[in-house]
C-alpha positions as CSV (number, residue, x, y, z in Angstrom):
1,X,232.7,167.1,191.1
2,X,229.8,166.3,193.9
3,X,226.4,167.4,192.7
4,X,226.2,170.5,194.8
5,X,229.5,172.0,194.0
6,X,227.7,171.8,190.5
7,X,224.3,173.5,191.3
8,X,226.4,176.2,193.3
9,X,228.7,176.6,189.9
10,X,225.4,176.4,187.8
11,X,223.7,178.9,190.6
12,X,226.6,181.0,189.8
13,X,226.4,181.4,186.4
14,X,223.1,181.4,186.0
15,X,223.0,184.7,188.0
16,X,226.0,186.3,186.1
17,X,223.9,185.5,183.0
18,X,220.3,187.6,184.6
19,X,223.0,190.2,186.5
20,X,221.5,193.2,184.1
21,X,217.9,192.2,185.3
22,X,219.1,191.8,188.9
23,X,220.9,194.7,188.7
24,X,217.3,196.9,187.0
25,X,215.5,195.7,189.8
26,X,217.6,196.6,192.4
27,X,217.9,200.1,191.0
28,X,214.2,200.5,190.9
29,X,214.0,199.2,194.1
30,X,216.5,202.3,195.5
31,X,214.9,204.8,193.3
32,X,211.5,204.2,195.2
33,X,213.0,204.0,198.8
34,X,214.6,207.3,197.8
35,X,211.1,208.5,196.4
36,X,209.6,207.5,199.5
37,X,212.0,208.7,202.1
38,X,212.3,212.2,200.0
39,X,208.6,212.3,199.9
40,X,208.2,211.6,203.4
41,X,205.7,208.5,202.4
42,X,204.9,205.8,204.7
43,X,207.9,203.4,204.4
44,X,205.6,200.2,205.2
45,X,203.9,200.6,202.1
46,X,207.7,200.7,200.5
47,X,208.5,197.8,202.6
48,X,205.4,196.0,201.5
49,X,206.0,196.8,197.8
50,X,209.6,195.7,197.9
51,X,208.0,192.2,199.5
52,X,205.5,191.7,196.7
53,X,207.5,192.7,194.1
54,X,210.9,190.8,195.3
55,X,208.3,187.9,195.7
56,X,207.2,187.9,191.5
57,X,210.7,188.8,191.1
58,X,212.1,185.9,192.8
59,X,209.3,183.4,191.2
60,X,210.5,184.9,187.7
61,X,214.3,183.9,188.8
62,X,213.2,180.4,189.4
63,X,211.1,179.9,186.4
64,X,213.8,181.2,184.2
65,X,216.8,179.2,186.3
66,X,214.9,175.9,185.7
67,X,215.1,176.6,181.7
68,X,218.9,177.7,181.9
69,X,219.3,174.4,184.3
70,X,217.4,171.9,181.2
71,X,219.8,173.9,178.3
72,X,222.6,173.7,180.2
73,X,222.0,169.6,180.4
74,X,221.6,169.6,177.3
75,X,224.5,171.2,176.2
76,X,226.8,168.5,178.1
77,X,225.6,166.2,175.5
78,X,226.4,168.1,172.8
79,X,229.6,166.4,172.4
80,X,228.2,163.1,171.6
81,X,225.0,164.1,170.0
82,X,225.4,167.7,168.5
83,X,222.5,168.0,165.9
84,X,220.0,166.5,168.1
85,X,220.8,168.8,170.9
86,X,221.4,171.9,168.6
87,X,218.0,171.2,167.2
88,X,216.1,170.6,170.6
89,X,217.7,174.1,171.9
90,X,215.7,176.0,168.9
91,X,213.2,176.5,170.9
92,X,214.7,179.6,171.9
93,X,212.7,182.6,172.0
94,X,215.6,184.8,171.2
95,X,216.0,185.5,167.3
96,X,219.8,186.2,167.4
97,X,220.5,182.5,169.1
98,X,218.1,181.1,166.9
99,X,219.9,182.2,164.0
100,X,223.5,181.3,166.3
101,X,222.2,178.0,166.4
102,X,221.4,177.5,163.2
103,X,224.5,178.9,161.5
104,X,226.5,175.8,164.0
105,X,224.4,173.2,163.2
106,X,224.8,174.3,159.7
107,X,228.7,174.4,159.8
108,X,228.0,170.6,162.1
109,X,226.6,169.3,158.9
110,X,229.3,170.3,156.6
111,X,231.8,168.8,159.4
112,X,230.4,165.3,159.2
113,X,230.1,165.2,155.6
114,X,233.9,166.4,155.1
115,X,234.4,163.3,157.9
116,X,233.0,160.9,156.1
117,X,234.6,162.1,153.2
118,X,238.0,162.1,154.9
119,X,236.9,158.5,156.1
120,X,236.4,156.7,152.8
121,X,239.9,158.3,151.3
122,X,241.2,156.8,154.2
123,X,240.0,153.2,154.2
124,X,240.6,153.5,149.9
125,X,244.6,154.4,151.6
126,X,244.3,151.7,154.1
127,X,243.2,149.1,151.5
128,X,245.7,150.0,149.3
129,X,248.5,149.7,151.8
130,X,247.5,146.6,152.9
131,X,246.8,145.1,149.5
132,X,250.7,146.1,148.1
133,X,252.1,145.1,151.8
134,X,250.4,141.4,150.9
135,X,252.0,141.4,147.7
136,X,255.5,142.3,147.9
137,X,255.8,139.3,150.4
138,X,255.5,137.2,147.7
139,X,258.8,138.6,145.6
140,X,260.5,138.7,148.8
141,X,260.1,135.2,149.4
142,X,261.0,134.5,145.8
143,X,264.0,136.5,146.3
144,X,264.9,134.7,149.7
145,X,264.6,131.3,147.7
146,X,266.6,132.2,145.0
147,X,269.6,133.2,147.5
148,X,269.1,129.7,149.1
149,X,269.6,128.3,145.6
150,X,272.8,130.3,144.4
151,X,275.6,129.4,146.7
152,X,278.0,130.8,144.2
153,X,279.3,133.8,145.9
154,X,278.8,134.0,149.9
155,X,279.5,137.1,150.4
156,X,277.3,138.7,148.4
157,X,274.7,135.8,149.3
158,X,275.1,136.7,153.0
159,X,274.6,140.7,152.1
160,X,271.8,140.2,150.4
161,X,269.9,138.0,152.9
162,X,269.9,140.4,155.5
163,X,268.9,142.8,153.5
164,X,266.4,140.6,152.4
165,X,265.3,140.1,156.2
166,X,265.5,143.4,157.1
167,X,262.4,144.3,154.1
168,X,260.7,141.7,155.5
169,X,260.8,143.0,159.3
170,X,260.3,146.3,157.7
171,X,256.8,144.7,155.9
172,X,255.7,142.9,158.8
173,X,256.1,146.2,160.8
174,X,254.2,148.2,158.5
175,X,251.3,146.0,158.2
176,X,251.3,145.4,162.2
177,X,251.2,149.3,162.2
178,X,247.6,149.1,159.7
179,X,246.5,146.5,161.9
180,X,247.0,148.8,165.1
181,X,245.4,151.9,163.3
182,X,242.4,149.7,162.5
183,X,239.7,149.8,165.5
184,X,236.9,147.3,166.8
185,X,239.7,144.4,167.0
186,X,239.3,142.3,170.0
187,X,242.6,140.5,171.9
188,X,242.7,136.8,171.7
189,X,243.9,136.7,176.0
190,X,245.2,133.3,177.3
191,X,248.2,131.4,179.1
192,X,251.1,131.7,176.7
193,X,254.3,129.3,177.2
194,X,256.9,132.6,177.3
195,X,259.7,130.2,176.1
196,X,257.5,129.0,172.5
197,X,257.1,132.7,171.8
198,X,260.4,133.9,172.7
199,X,262.0,130.9,170.3
200,X,260.1,131.7,167.5
201,X,261.1,135.3,167.9
202,X,265.3,133.8,167.5
203,X,264.0,131.6,164.9
204,X,263.4,134.8,162.9
205,X,266.5,136.2,163.4
206,X,268.8,133.3,163.7
207,X,270.2,134.2,160.4
208,X,271.1,137.5,161.7
209,X,272.8,136.1,164.8
210,X,275.0,133.9,162.9
211,X,276.4,136.7,160.0
212,X,276.8,139.4,162.4
213,X,278.3,137.2,165.2
214,X,276.2,138.2,167.7
215,X,276.0,136.0,171.1
216,X,272.9,135.4,172.7
217,X,272.5,134.8,176.0
218,X,269.2,132.8,177.0
219,X,267.8,130.3,179.2
220,X,264.3,128.6,179.6
221,X,262.5,130.8,181.0
222,X,259.9,128.6,182.5
223,X,257.1,131.2,182.4
224,X,253.4,131.8,181.7
225,X,251.8,135.2,181.2
226,X,248.5,136.2,180.4
227,X,248.3,137.9,177.3
228,X,247.5,138.2,173.5
229,X,249.8,135.3,172.1
230,X,250.0,137.0,168.4
231,X,250.6,140.8,169.5
232,X,252.9,139.9,172.1
233,X,255.2,137.7,169.4
234,X,255.1,141.3,167.3
235,X,256.2,142.6,170.5
236,X,259.0,140.6,171.2
237,X,260.5,140.3,167.6
238,X,260.3,144.2,167.2
239,X,263.0,144.5,170.1
240,X,264.7,142.0,169.3
241,X,265.2,143.5,165.8
242,X,266.1,146.4,167.4
243,X,268.9,145.2,169.3
244,X,270.4,143.4,166.5
245,X,270.2,146.5,164.6
246,X,272.2,148.3,166.4
247,X,274.7,145.7,168.4
248,X,278.3,145.6,166.8
249,X,279.6,142.2,165.4
250,X,281.1,140.1,168.3
251,X,277.6,141.7,170.4
252,X,275.6,140.2,172.9
253,X,272.2,139.7,173.6
254,X,270.7,138.5,176.5
255,X,267.2,137.5,177.2
256,X,266.1,137.1,181.3
257,X,263.3,137.9,183.8
258,X,264.1,140.2,186.3
259,X,265.0,137.8,189.7
260,X,263.6,140.6,191.6
261,X,260.6,141.5,190.1
262,X,257.6,139.6,189.3
263,X,256.6,139.1,185.2
264,X,259.8,141.6,184.3
265,X,260.7,139.4,180.5
266,X,264.0,141.7,180.3
267,X,266.3,142.3,176.5
268,X,269.8,143.4,177.4
269,X,272.5,144.1,173.9
270,X,275.9,145.6,174.5
271,X,275.0,147.7,171.5
272,X,276.1,151.6,170.8
273,X,273.1,152.7,173.1
274,X,270.8,155.6,173.4
275,X,272.1,159.2,174.1
276,X,270.3,160.6,176.8
277,X,268.5,163.5,175.5
278,X,267.0,161.3,173.1
279,X,265.8,158.4,175.5
280,X,262.2,161.0,176.4
281,X,261.3,160.9,172.4
282,X,262.1,157.2,171.5
283,X,258.4,156.1,171.9
284,X,257.2,159.3,169.8
285,X,256.1,158.2,166.3
286,X,258.6,159.1,163.7
287,X,261.2,160.0,166.4
288,X,264.8,157.9,165.3
289,X,267.0,160.3,167.4
290,X,270.5,160.7,166.9
291,X,271.4,157.2,166.6
292,X,269.3,156.3,164.1
293,X,270.4,159.1,161.9
294,X,273.6,158.1,162.2
295,X,273.4,154.3,161.6
296,X,270.5,155.1,158.6
297,X,269.1,152.2,159.7
298,X,265.8,153.8,162.0
299,X,262.4,154.3,160.8
300,X,260.6,155.5,163.9
301,X,258.1,153.5,164.0
302,X,259.6,150.2,166.1
303,X,259.1,151.6,169.4
304,X,256.3,154.0,168.6
305,X,254.5,150.6,167.9
306,X,255.9,148.6,170.9
307,X,254.7,151.1,173.0
308,X,251.3,151.4,171.4
309,X,251.0,147.3,171.6
310,X,251.8,147.0,175.4
311,X,249.4,149.9,175.8
312,X,246.8,147.6,174.2
313,X,247.8,144.7,175.8
314,X,247.6,146.1,179.2
315,X,251.7,145.8,179.9
316,X,254.1,148.8,180.4
317,X,257.3,149.0,178.1
318,X,260.3,150.4,180.1
319,X,263.9,151.1,178.6
320,X,267.6,151.9,180.1
321,X,270.1,153.0,177.8
322,X,273.7,154.2,177.9
323,X,275.7,156.0,175.0
324,X,278.4,153.5,174.1
325,X,277.6,150.6,176.7
326,X,274.2,149.0,175.9
327,X,270.6,149.1,176.1
328,X,268.2,147.3,178.4
329,X,264.4,146.9,177.6
330,X,262.1,146.1,180.4
331,X,259.0,144.8,179.6
332,X,256.1,144.2,181.9
333,X,253.7,141.5,181.7
334,X,251.8,142.3,184.5
335,X,247.9,143.2,183.5
336,X,246.6,146.2,183.4
337,X,244.2,148.1,181.7
338,X,243.7,146.7,178.6
339,X,242.6,148.9,175.5
340,X,240.3,147.6,172.8
341,X,242.0,147.6,169.3
């Protein structure tokens, strides 16, 4: 909004506040005018009186307008510095306004104290869950080692190993969620070899590709992008994890760059797809959709985290899907406005 428009709105608001004083002044002028006319007194004295009192009344309005303007400017900062602004406004001579300001200040102080207590509780909970998630990785690794050593029952070994990979994937997802919720984290931006990142992600899920007999259609992309290596890897892993969950045996997952659009990484699968009515909500936290509930494999966090990571990295995420036909995930790796962690 331009400055003249702001000033115009401020004057309009001030006149609205002072409407009773203005009304009383105009009423008095009309009353005295009627008395002069009925008393057949010289009207020039009336006009002189109107000019004289009008000059002082205008001065009164201007003086109070500057005070009103100053208080209005102070109120614009109340969101950032509420207590300081309220203490500054306590210079008001209106006792009722002083009482109201003191009550607001008291409530703000209580709210600040409650926020501090809540922050301490949240910090304690975050520390506990972070510690727990780090500790749970040890028994997961131990169970994985035991399964590798025990090959007596191949079918059981295959099933348990798949479940261990899923448990580890969920653990990493929870850790990444906690990290995303923490503020003050800076990005480590740099030129990244996209093929190296994709190969790391594929190596992590190689057992699931083999056990579920899912074909991989991937050729080296020979592409570098500007991003944060750690978080971009987490993003690619999360998309691949989703594709593997919902792609049946003998299915196919394709990874390629869009030949018609620059820096568009596509991960496409021949899985069960997503209902059209679920598509608008898939990035909401905790939303798993109809397929997730039927398959009982969805936490409702995967795509929420993926979208949030893209926002932080300045990338964009698009998903197209048809029920029973598969899903196409497009990661726009072009840089836009970054968000600080």
